[in-house]
C-alpha positions in Angstrom: -41.9 85.6 -10.5 -39.9 87.0 -7.4 -41.5 90.3 -7.9 -45.2 88.8 -8.1 -44.3 86.7 -4.8 -42.9 89.9 -2.9 -46.1 91.6 -4.2 -48.2 88.9 -2.8 -46.7 89.5 0.7 -47.3 93.6 0.2 -51.1 92.7 -0.6 -51.5 90.3 2.2 -50.1 92.7 4.6 -52.9 95.3 3.5 -55.7 92.7 3.7 -54.6 92.2 7.3 -56.2 95.3 8.6 -59.5 94.6 7.6 -62.1 94.2 10.5 -62.9 90.9 11.6 -66.4 89.6 11.2 -69.0 90.5 14.1 -69.9 87.2 16.1 -73.7 86.7 16.2 -74.0 87.4 19.9 -70.6 89.2 20.3 -69.2 92.3 20.7 -69.8 95.0 18.1 -67.2 95.6 15.3 -65.9 98.6 16.8 -65.1 96.6 19.9 -63.4 94.0 17.8 -61.2 96.4 15.9 -58.0 98.1 16.9 -57.4 101.8 15.3 -53.7 102.0 14.7 -52.2 104.7 13.4 -51.2 105.0 9.7 -48.3 102.8 8.3 -46.8 102.3 4.8 -46.0 99.0 3.5 -42.8 97.9 3.6 -40.7 97.7 0.4 -37.1 97.6 1.7 -34.5 95.2 0.1 -34.8 92.8 2.9 -37.8 91.6 1.0 -35.5 89.7 -1.3 -35.2 87.4 1.6 -38.7 86.0 1.3 -38.8 82.5 0.0 -40.6 82.1 -3.5 -43.8 80.3 -3.4 -42.4 77.2 -4.8 -39.3 77.0 -2.6 -39.4 73.7 -0.9 -38.1 75.2 2.4 -40.8 78.0 2.5 -41.8 78.6 6.1 -45.2 78.9 7.4 -44.9 82.7 7.8 -43.7 83.1 4.0 -46.3 80.8 2.9 -49.2 83.0 4.5 -48.1 85.8 2.5 -45.9 87.1 5.4 -49.1 87.8 7.7 -49.6 84.5 9.8 -47.2 83.0 12.5 -47.5 79.1 13.0 -48.8 77.3 16.2 -46.7 75.4 18.2 -47.0 71.9 16.6 -46.6 73.5 13.2 -43.6 75.1 14.1 -42.0 72.2 15.5 -43.1 70.0 12.7 -41.4 72.1 10.4 -38.2 72.5 12.1 -38.0 68.5 12.6 -38.1 68.5 8.9 -35.3 70.9 8.6 -33.3 69.3 11.2 -33.4 66.0 9.5 -32.1 67.5 6.2 -29.4 69.4 7.8 -26.7 67.7 9.5 -25.6 71.2 10.9 -28.6 71.1 13.3 -30.1 69.4 16.2 -33.5 70.1 17.9 -32.8 69.6 21.7 -35.6 70.3 24.5 -34.1 72.5 27.4 -37.5 71.8 29.7 -41.0 71.2 30.1 -43.8 73.7 30.4 -46.4 73.7 33.5 -48.8 72.2 30.7 -46.4 69.9 29.6 -45.0 71.3 26.5 -41.2 70.9 25.4 -39.3 74.0 25.1 -37.2 73.5 21.9 -33.8 74.9 21.3 -31.8 74.4 17.8 -28.3 74.1 17.9 -26.6 75.4 14.8 -22.9 74.1 14.4 -20.8 73.6 11.2 -18.6 71.3 13.3 -21.8 69.3 14.3 -21.1 70.0 18.0 -24.2 69.5 19.6 -23.2 69.6 23.6 -22.1 72.5 25.6 -18.6 70.9 26.0 -18.2 70.3 22.1 -19.5 73.8 21.2 -16.7 75.2 23.6 -14.2 72.9 22.1 -14.7 74.4 18.6 -13.2 77.7 19.9 -16.1 79.7 17.8 -18.2 82.1 19.8 -21.6 81.4 20.6 -25.1 83.1 20.1 -28.1 82.3 22.1 -31.2 84.2 20.7 -34.7 83.6 22.3 -38.1 84.4 20.6 -41.5 84.6 22.4 -40.6 85.3 26.1 -43.7 87.1 25.5 -45.7 84.9 23.1 -47.8 87.6 21.5 -44.4 89.2 20.3 -43.5 86.5 18.6 -41.6 88.4 15.4 -38.3 86.6 16.4 -39.7 83.0 15.8 -40.4 83.6 12.0 -37.2 85.3 11.5 -35.0 82.6 12.8 -36.7 79.9 10.9 -35.9 81.8 7.9 -32.4 82.3 9.1 -31.9 78.5 10.0 -33.4 77.3 6.6 -30.7 79.9 4.8 -27.9 78.9 6.9 -28.4 75.3 5.8 -31.1 73.8 3.6 -30.8 76.5 1.2 -27.0 77.4 1.9 -27.5 81.3 0.9 -26.2 82.2 4.4 -23.9 79.0 5.2 -20.9 81.1 5.7 -22.5 82.4 9.1 -21.5 79.1 10.8 -17.9 79.2 9.7 -16.9 81.5 12.5 -19.6 81.2 14.9 -22.1 78.8 16.5 -26.1 79.6 17.0 -28.4 78.6 19.6 -32.0 79.5 19.1 -35.4 79.0 21.1 -37.8 79.9 18.6 -41.1 79.8 21.4 -39.9 80.4 25.0 -43.2 80.9 26.5 -44.6 78.0 25.1 -48.1 77.6 26.8 -48.7 81.5 26.6 -47.9 80.9 22.6 -50.8 78.7 22.5 -53.4 80.9 24.2 -53.7 81.9 20.4 -56.1 84.3 19.1 -56.3 87.3 17.0 -57.1 89.6 20.0 -54.0 89.4 21.8 -52.0 92.6 21.5 -54.2 95.8 21.0 -51.3 97.8 19.9 -49.4 95.5 17.5 -49.9 95.4 13.6 -50.0 91.8 13.0 -49.5 88.9 13.0 -53.2 87.8 12.3 -53.0 85.7 15.4 -50.6 85.3 18.1 -50.2 84.2 21.6 -50.2 85.9 25.1 -48.1 88.0 27.1 -47.9 85.8 30.5 -47.5 82.2 31.2 -50.6 79.4 31.8 -49.8 80.5 35.4 -50.4 84.4 34.6 -46.5 85.1 35.3 -44.3 87.3 33.3 -41.1 85.6 32.3 -39.3 88.9 31.7 -39.5 89.6 35.5 -38.4 86.2 36.7 -34.7 86.1 35.9 -33.9 86.5 39.4 -36.5 84.8 41.3 -36.9 81.7 38.9 -40.1 81.1 40.1 -41.3 79.5 36.8 -40.4 76.1 35.2 -39.5 78.0 32.0 -37.1 80.5 33.5 -35.5 77.8 35.1 -34.7 76.0 32.1 -33.7 79.1 30.2 -31.2 79.8 33.2 -29.8 76.3 33.2 -29.2 76.7 29.5 -27.3 79.9 30.0 -25.2 78.4 33.0 -24.6 75.1 31.0 -23.7 76.9 27.5 -22.2 80.2 28.6 -23.1 81.8 25.5 -20.9 85.0 24.2 -23.8 86.9 23.1 -27.6 86.5 24.3 -30.6 88.1 22.2 -34.0 88.6 23.8 -36.4 89.2 21.0 -39.6 91.3 21.8 -42.0 93.8 20.2 -42.5 97.3 22.1 -45.5 99.3 22.4 -46.4 103.0 23.1 -45.5 106.0 20.9 -45.2 105.7 17.1 -42.0 106.7 15.5 -40.0 105.9 12.5 -37.5 103.3 14.0 -38.8 99.8 13.3 -35.9 97.7 14.8 -34.5 99.1 18.3 -32.3 97.6 20.8 -30.2 98.3 23.7 -28.1 96.9 26.7 -26.7 98.1 30.2 -24.2 100.2 29.1 -20.5 100.8 29.9 -21.5 102.5 33.4 -23.1 99.4 34.7 -21.8 95.8 36.0 -20.2 95.1 32.8 -18.4 98.2 31.6 -16.1 96.3 29.1 -19.0 94.4 27.7 -21.1 97.8 27.3 -18.1 99.0 25.2 -18.1 96.2 23.0 -21.6 96.4 22.2 -21.7 100.1 22.0 -18.7 100.5 19.8 -18.5 97.1 17.9 -22.0 95.4 17.6 -24.6 98.2 17.6 -22.7 100.1 14.4 -22.4 96.8 12.4 -26.3 96.2 13.1 -27.2 99.7 12.3 -25.1 99.4 8.9 -26.6 96.3 7.9 -30.3 97.2 8.7 -30.1 100.4 6.7 -28.4 98.5 3.8 -31.6 96.6 3.7 -33.9 99.1 4.1 -34.7 99.3 7.9 -34.6 102.0 10.2 -32.6 100.9 13.3 -32.5 102.9 16.5 -32.4 103.0 20.2 -34.8 101.7 22.7 -37.5 104.5 23.1 -38.9 105.4 26.3 -40.1 109.1 25.9 -40.6 111.2 29.1 -43.9 112.1 27.5 -45.5 110.4 24.4 -47.3 113.3 23.3 -44.3 115.6 23.5 -41.2 114.2 22.2 -39.3 117.6 22.9 -39.1 116.3 26.5 -36.8 113.7 25.7 -36.1 110.0 25.9 -35.0 108.1 28.9 -32.0 105.4 28.8 -32.9 102.5 31.2 -30.4 100.4 33.4 -32.3 97.2 33.8 -32.4 95.2 37.1 -32.0 91.6 37.9 -35.4 90.4 36.9 -35.0 91.6 33.2 -33.0 89.9 30.5 -30.7 92.8 29.8 -30.1 93.4 33.5 -29.7 89.9 34.5 -27.2 89.6 31.7 -25.4 92.7 32.7 -25.1 91.3 36.2 -23.7 87.8 35.5 -21.4 89.5 32.6 -23.0 87.8 29.9 -23.5 90.1 26.9 -27.2 90.7 26.6 -29.2 92.9 24.0 -32.9 93.5 24.5 -34.4 93.9 21.2 -37.8 95.9 20.6 -39.4 95.7 17.3 -41.6 98.5 16.9 -45.4 97.0 17.1 -47.0 99.7 14.8 -44.8 98.6 11.8 -46.3 95.9 9.4 -45.5 92.2 10.4 -43.5 91.3 7.5 -41.2 94.6 8.1 -40.6 93.4 11.7 -39.7 89.8 11.0 -37.4 90.8 8.2 -35.6 93.6 10.3 -35.3 90.7 13.1 -33.6 88.4 10.6 -31.0 91.0 9.2 -30.5 91.8 12.9 -29.4 88.1 13.6 -27.4 87.8 10.6 -25.5 90.8 11.3 -25.0 89.8 15.0 -23.7 86.4 13.8 -21.3 87.8 11.5 -20.4 90.4 13.8 -19.6 88.0 16.5 -17.7 85.7 14.2 -15.5 88.5 13.4 -15.1 89.8 16.7 -15.7 87.3 19.2 -12.1 87.4 20.6 -12.4 90.8 21.5 -15.8 90.3 23.2 -14.3 87.3 25.3 -11.6 89.8 26.3 -14.1 92.1 27.4 -16.1 89.3 29.4 -13.0 88.1 31.5 -12.3 91.7 32.4 -15.6 92.2 33.8 -15.6 88.7 35.5 -12.5 89.6 37.2 -14.0 92.9 38.8 -14.4 93.0 42.2 -15.9 96.8 42.9 -15.6 97.9 46.9 -19.2 99.5 46.2 -21.9 97.2 44.6 -24.7 99.2 43.2 -28.0 97.8 43.6 -30.1 100.2 41.9 -29.9 103.1 39.2 -31.7 106.2 38.5 -30.9 109.6 36.8 -29.0 111.8 39.0 -26.4 114.4 39.0 -24.1 112.4 36.9 -26.5 111.5 34.2 -26.2 114.9 32.3 -28.9 114.8 29.3 -27.4 115.4 25.9 -29.2 116.3 22.5 -29.5 113.5 20.1 -31.2 113.1 16.6 -34.7 111.4 17.1 -36.7 110.1 14.0 -40.1 110.6 15.1 -43.7 110.6 13.8 -45.9 113.8 14.2 -48.7 113.8 16.7 -51.2 116.3 17.8 -53.7 116.7 20.5 -57.5 116.0 19.9 -60.7 116.4 21.9 -61.8 112.8 23.6 -65.4 112.7 24.1 -64.3 109.5 26.2 -62.3 111.2 28.8 -63.3 114.8 28.4 -59.7 115.8 28.1 -57.3 115.3 24.8 -55.7 112.5 23.6 -52.7 111.7 21.4 -53.2 111.0 17.5 -50.3 110.1 15.3 -50.5 111.4 11.9 -48.0 109.4 9.9 -46.0 112.0 9.0 -42.3 111.8 9.8 -40.0 114.3 11.2 -36.6 114.5 12.6 -35.8 116.8 15.9 -32.9 117.3 18.2 -34.2 115.9 21.7 -32.8 115.5 25.1 -31.5 112.1 26.0 -30.4 111.2 29.5 -29.4 107.7 31.0 -30.1 106.3 34.5 -26.7 106.1 35.3 -26.2 107.1 38.8 -26.5 104.5 41.5 -29.3 105.5 44.0 -28.4 102.3 46.2 -25.3 100.8 47.1 -23.7 98.4 49.4 -20.2 97.9 50.8 -19.0 94.4 49.3 -19.2 91.8 51.8 -16.5 89.1 52.0 -19.3 86.2 52.1 -23.0 85.9 52.7 -24.5 83.1 54.9 -27.8 81.3 54.2 -29.1 79.4 57.0 -30.1 75.6 55.6 -33.9 76.2 56.6 -34.1 78.7 53.7 -33.4 76.0 51.0 -35.5 77.5 48.5 -33.1 80.4 48.5 -30.2 78.3 48.4 -31.5 76.2 45.6 -32.3 79.2 43.3 -28.7 80.6 44.0 -27.3 77.3 42.9 -29.4 77.1 39.9 -28.0 80.6 38.8 -24.5 79.1 39.0 -23.4 80.7 42.2 -20.4 79.0 43.7 -21.1 78.2 47.7 -19.7 76.1 50.4 -22.1 74.0 51.8 -21.7 73.1 55.5 -21.4 69.3 56.5 -21.1 70.2 60.1 -22.2 72.8 62.4 -20.6 75.9 62.6 -20.6 79.3 64.1 -19.5 82.7 62.8 -19.2 86.3 63.5 -21.3 88.2 61.2 -23.6 91.4 60.4 -27.2 90.5 60.2 -30.1 92.9 59.6 -33.0 93.7 61.7 -36.2 94.7 60.0 -38.0 98.0 61.2 -41.5 99.2 60.2 -42.1 96.2 57.6 -44.8 96.6 55.3 -46.6 94.2 53.1 -47.5 95.4 49.5 -51.1 96.1 48.5 -51.0 94.1 45.3 -49.6 90.8 44.1 -46.6 91.1 41.9 -45.7 88.2 39.8 -47.4 85.8 42.3 -45.7 87.1 45.5 -46.7 90.0 47.9 -43.7 92.4 48.1 -42.0 93.2 51.3 -40.5 96.8 52.5 -38.6 97.7 55.5 -36.0 99.5 57.0 -33.0 97.1 57.5 -30.8 98.0 60.8 -27.5 96.2 60.9 -26.6 94.3 64.0 -23.6 92.5 65.0 -23.6 89.0 66.5 -22.4 85.6 66.5 -24.6 83.1 64.8 -24.9 79.5 64.6 -25.2 77.9 61.2 -26.7 74.2 60.9 -25.5 71.7 58.3 -26.8 72.5 55.1 -26.6 76.0 55.6 -24.0 77.8 52.9 -21.5 80.2 52.8 -21.0 82.2 49.7 -17.9 84.0 48.9 -18.3 87.3 46.7 -14.8 86.6 45.2 -16.6 85.1 42.2 -17.6 86.5 39.0 -21.3 86.1 40.1 -20.5 88.1 43.6 -22.2 91.1 42.4 -25.3 89.0 41.7 -25.5 87.5 45.0 -25.4 90.8 46.5 -28.2 92.2 44.3 -30.6 89.1 45.4 -29.6 88.8 49.0 -29.1 92.4 50.4 -32.5 93.4 51.6 -32.1 97.2 50.5 -31.7 96.0 46.8 -35.1 96.5 44.7 -35.5 93.1 43.5 -33.9 91.3 46.4 -35.4 87.9 47.6 -36.5 89.7 50.6 -38.1 92.6 48.7 -40.0 89.8 46.4 -41.3 88.1 49.5 -39.3 85.1 50.0 -38.8 85.7 53.6 -42.5 86.6 54.7 -42.2 84.2 57.7 -40.0 86.2 59.4 -42.5 88.9 59.8 -44.9 86.8 62.1 -44.5 86.8 65.9 -45.4 83.7 67.4 -44.6 84.2 71.1 -46.2 86.5 73.7 -46.3 87.5 77.3 -49.3 87.8 79.5 -49.7 91.1 81.7 -50.6 89.1 84.9 -47.0 87.6 84.5 -45.2 90.6 82.8 -46.7 93.6 85.3 -45.4 92.0 88.4 -42.0 91.5 86.5 -41.7 94.9 85.3 -42.2 96.2 88.7 -39.3 94.2 90.4 -37.3 95.0 86.9 -37.6 98.7 87.9 -36.7 98.4 91.6 -33.6 96.5 90.1 -32.3 99.0 87.7 -32.3 102.6 88.2 -31.3 103.4 84.5 -34.3 101.4 83.1 -36.6 103.4 85.5 -35.3 106.8 84.1 -35.5 105.5 80.7 -39.3 104.3 81.2 -40.3 107.6 82.9 -38.7 109.5 80.3 -40.6 107.7 77.4 -43.8 108.3 79.2 -43.1 112.1 79.5 -42.0 112.4 75.8 -44.4 109.8 74.0 -48.2 110.4 74.9 -49.3 107.5 72.7 -46.9 105.1 74.4 -48.0 106.5 78.1 -51.9 105.9 77.2 -51.2 102.5 75.6 -51.0 99.8 78.3 -49.9 97.0 75.9 -47.0 99.2 74.6 -46.0 100.0 78.4 -45.8 96.1 79.0 -44.2 95.5 75.7 -41.4 98.0 76.8 -40.4 95.5 79.7 -40.9 92.3 77.7 -38.5 93.2 75.1 -35.8 93.5 77.7 -36.3 90.0 79.0 -34.4 86.8 77.6 -38.0 85.8 77.0 -38.8 87.8 74.0 -38.3 86.4 70.8 -34.8 87.7 69.3 -35.5 86.4 66.1 -38.5 88.2 65.2 -37.9 90.3 61.9 -34.2 89.1 61.8 -33.3 88.8 58.3 -31.6 85.4 58.3 -29.1 86.0 55.7 -25.9 87.2 57.1 -23.1 89.2 55.9 -19.3 88.4 56.7 
C-alpha cells in the first residue's frame, strides 16, 4: 500500500506537465504552456514522509497526489482541525491584511506555552519559519503542515518539541496567496495553481523589512520583536539557472553585522542540514547567483543582503536568519519534502545547539563597531576561491526571436570547480554616532523605528543640542517607482549647528543592540536609508523666493559694503560663463547670503550627535 501511494504521487507529478486546454477565445496553447527544462521525477527517501491515502491526517497537498497546494480557507480549516486535536498547538492571528484576511501563526510547544513570555520561560530555543512571503513560492506551507501534523497528531516527530519551540506562519502574504491561478510563476514546476509574488497593493514584502510600509510586514516585525526567535527561516523558491541542487540556502556571513551568528550558521547549522537532506535523497547547496547563467565557469557570487531583505534585516538586528531558496525547476513534491527535512533538521539542531547560538547572539548584540558598514560589495578583500559546483549542462542555440543565441538546458548533470566570491567588502561606512535626533514633525519615521523595537528617548520639553546635520546637494528623484516610493539620491555635506528640537522629538542612542540598524536607516548615504527610499521628499521643495526688484538694489548695497563679497562675485563671473550669462543665478548669489533665504531648504532633518 505504501509503495502504491508513493507511486500515485510520482504519476501525478508527471501528469502536471500536461498542457492546459485552450480557452475558446483565449491565447493559444503555446502562449499558455511554459516550456521548462527536463527534470527527473523524485524518488528519494523523504517520500516515506508522505501520508497514506487512508490517513485521517493527510494534508490537502498529499491528498492531491502531491501536486496541489490548498487555498487560504482550506488551509485554515485544516489547521483548525489539527489544532483542536493537538494540545501542543495554538492558532493565533498576528495581524490583518489590507483585504481583511487574518495572517495566522501556529505556536507549537510541548509545554503549552502560547505567549511570548511563556515560551521564553520554558528556556527552550525558538524557531520562527514563514512561508509565502512570495505566495507563488508556497512550498514551505505544505511542508510545514506535514511537519506540524507529524509533531503532534501523528506523533512520528513528537520528540522535536522536547528541546525546542516552533512558530510557523503558513501564508505570510495572504492577499497575494488568493490571487490564485495556474499562470503565476512561468519558470516554476508546480504546484498546479498558486498565488502571486506581490501583495494586493503590488508591493513586495521581501523589500519592506526596513521601511515597514505594508500591514503584513508590520505584523511580522511585531512578531519578531515580541517573540525574539533564536532562529528565523524565510522560505522561498528561486529562479534562474538550472543545476542539481534542489534545496539551497544562505545567510549573511561572519564578515557582516553578526559575525558570531554567521559562524554558528556556517559551522553548526549548515553541516547538520546538509547531512540530513542528503540522507533523505536531496541535493543541498548554497544560494546560487551565477555571474553568467550560460557559462558557469565565470563563477558564483555570494550576496550580503541589505536591510530590506529578510536575511539582511536579521543580520543587522542580530536575529539568526536563513534565506531558503528551493530550486524552481525541481518537481513540486521534491521541493516540499526537502523543505520538511530542512525544517526538521533545523529544529533538531536548534534543540541540541541552542545554547551556543544564544551565546553567539549575545556577543553580537554587545558589539559596537566604531565604523558601521552601510553597504557591501566585491572588493580587494573578497578573494575568489574554487568550489565544487553541481551543475546541469547547457548549450547555446540560435534564437529566431532575438536573432542571437539563447541558453538551453539539457538535463545532463556535471560537476565542476568554479570560482566563488562573496561581497564582503564594505563599500560605504560611517563613523558611529553617539546618538541620532529625529524631529517630532517626522512622526512616520519615529513610528517605524519604534516598531522595529529601537530604544529612544522622547522629549517632553523643548531642547537644544549641538549636532551634525547634512545638507543635500544635487538631489535627484528616481525615474521609476520602487516599492511604492520614488527614490532620492543626493550628495550629503555635513554641517555643525545648534538645533532646537520640539517636544515629541526623539534622541536615539546607538549604544544598544539595534544601534547599527538605526544608522543604516537614518544615514543618508546608506543604500536603503529612509531618505534614499523617499521618506523626506518634502525637504527638496523650495517654498520662499525673492523678487529681483527688491534683491537687485540689496545686492548693489551689499557689494558697496563688503569688498570681499565683491571680489568673490567678480571672480565667479570671470570663471563661470554660465553663471555670468544667467541673471537669475547672479541674483541668487546674493539672496543666499541674506538672512531672508530659507536655511532649511535641502537640510536633512535627522541629526547626528
